[in-house]
C-alpha positions as CSV (number, residue, x, y, z in Angstrom):
1,M,-24.2,116.1,163.0
2,S,-23.1,112.7,162.1
3,E,-19.8,111.6,160.6
4,Q,-21.8,110.3,157.7
5,Q,-23.1,113.8,156.9
6,Q,-19.6,115.3,157.2
7,R,-18.3,112.6,154.9
8,A,-21.1,113.4,152.4
9,I,-20.0,117.1,152.2
10,C,-16.3,116.0,151.7
11,T,-17.4,113.7,148.9
12,R,-19.5,116.3,147.3
13,V,-16.6,118.8,147.1
14,G,-13.9,116.3,146.4
15,A,-12.1,116.6,149.7
16,P,-10.7,113.8,151.8
17,F,-12.5,113.4,155.2
18,S,-10.5,114.6,158.2
19,A,-12.3,114.1,161.5
20,C,-12.1,116.4,164.5
21,A,-11.9,114.6,167.8
22,P,-14.6,115.9,170.3
23,D,-11.9,116.8,172.8
24,T,-9.9,119.0,170.5
25,K,-10.4,122.7,170.3
26,V,-11.6,125.2,167.6
27,G,-11.0,128.9,167.7
28,I,-14.5,130.4,167.6
29,A,-15.7,134.0,167.7
30,R,-18.4,135.1,170.1
31,T,-20.1,136.7,167.1
32,V,-21.5,133.3,166.3
33,L,-23.7,133.6,169.4
34,T,-25.2,136.8,168.1
35,G,-26.6,135.2,165.0
36,A,-24.5,137.4,162.7
37,L,-24.2,136.2,159.2
38,P,-22.6,134.9,157.1
39,L,-21.0,132.1,159.0
40,H,-17.3,131.5,158.1
41,G,-14.9,128.7,158.8
42,L,-11.3,127.9,157.8
43,R,-9.0,125.1,158.8
44,I,-5.3,125.3,159.1
45,Q,-2.9,122.5,160.2
46,P,-3.8,121.2,163.7
47,E,-1.3,122.0,166.4
48,G,-1.3,120.7,170.0
49,D,-4.8,120.1,171.2
50,T,-6.5,122.0,168.4
51,C,-8.2,120.6,165.3
52,G,-7.2,123.7,163.2
53,W,-10.7,125.2,162.7
54,Y,-11.5,128.9,163.1
55,I,-15.1,129.8,163.0
56,W,-16.7,133.3,163.0
57,A,-19.8,135.1,162.0
58,G,-20.1,138.5,160.2
59,E,-16.9,140.5,159.8
60,R,-13.6,139.0,161.0
61,S,-11.5,141.1,163.4
62,N,-7.8,141.3,164.0
63,D,-8.4,141.7,167.7
64,P,-6.2,139.1,169.5
65,D,-9.3,138.2,171.7
66,F,-11.6,137.7,168.7
67,F,-11.3,133.9,168.8
68,V,-11.8,131.9,172.0
69,P,-11.0,128.2,172.4
70,L,-13.9,125.8,172.4
71,H,-14.0,122.0,172.4
72,V,-15.4,120.5,169.2
73,S,-18.0,118.8,171.4
74,H,-19.6,122.2,172.2
75,V,-19.7,123.6,168.6
76,R,-23.3,122.2,168.4
77,E,-24.3,124.7,171.0
78,W,-22.4,127.7,169.6
79,A,-22.6,127.2,165.8
80,P,-24.7,124.2,164.7
81,A,-24.5,125.3,161.1
82,A,-20.8,124.7,161.1
83,L,-21.0,121.1,162.1
84,P,-21.5,119.6,158.6
85,Y,-18.2,121.2,157.5
86,L,-15.9,120.0,160.3
87,G,-14.8,116.9,158.4
88,L,-13.1,119.0,155.8
89,P,-9.3,118.8,155.9
90,P,-6.8,121.6,156.6
91,G,-6.7,124.0,153.7
92,W,-10.5,124.2,153.3
93,R,-13.0,127.0,154.0
94,F,-16.7,127.4,154.1
95,L,-19.1,130.3,154.0
96,V,-22.8,129.8,154.7
97,A,-25.9,132.0,155.0
98,P,-29.6,131.4,154.5
99,G,-29.9,130.0,150.9
100,Y,-26.2,130.2,150.2
101,E,-23.2,127.9,150.6
102,D,-19.7,128.1,149.4
103,V,-17.0,125.5,150.1
104,W,-13.5,125.8,148.6
105,H,-9.9,124.7,149.0
106,D,-7.6,127.6,149.9
107,P,-3.9,126.5,149.4
108,Q,-2.7,129.5,151.3
109,L,-4.0,128.0,154.5
110,V,-1.5,125.1,154.5
């Protein structure tokens, strides 16, 4: 997914573009590898070597091991459908499924 495509999503929803460096980390759930739907993402303020994104598929769990760290450069292998949204800034969420997309600002995240 190109930066241009990520910028286009930001423009469409009225959000400023906020890139994720490839060597930063997301929190990602192994459920994305199962093909479970829908695919969810939310971005909080980055801290340390993270970009602030948490991505999961299906139902979210409160299990402390639900999310695992993954470099942004590997999201393409785990959850390619999330790539277009990674330019959204902290405070934004997305939910996608076949034929459905929702992208919104959630002020409770920041």
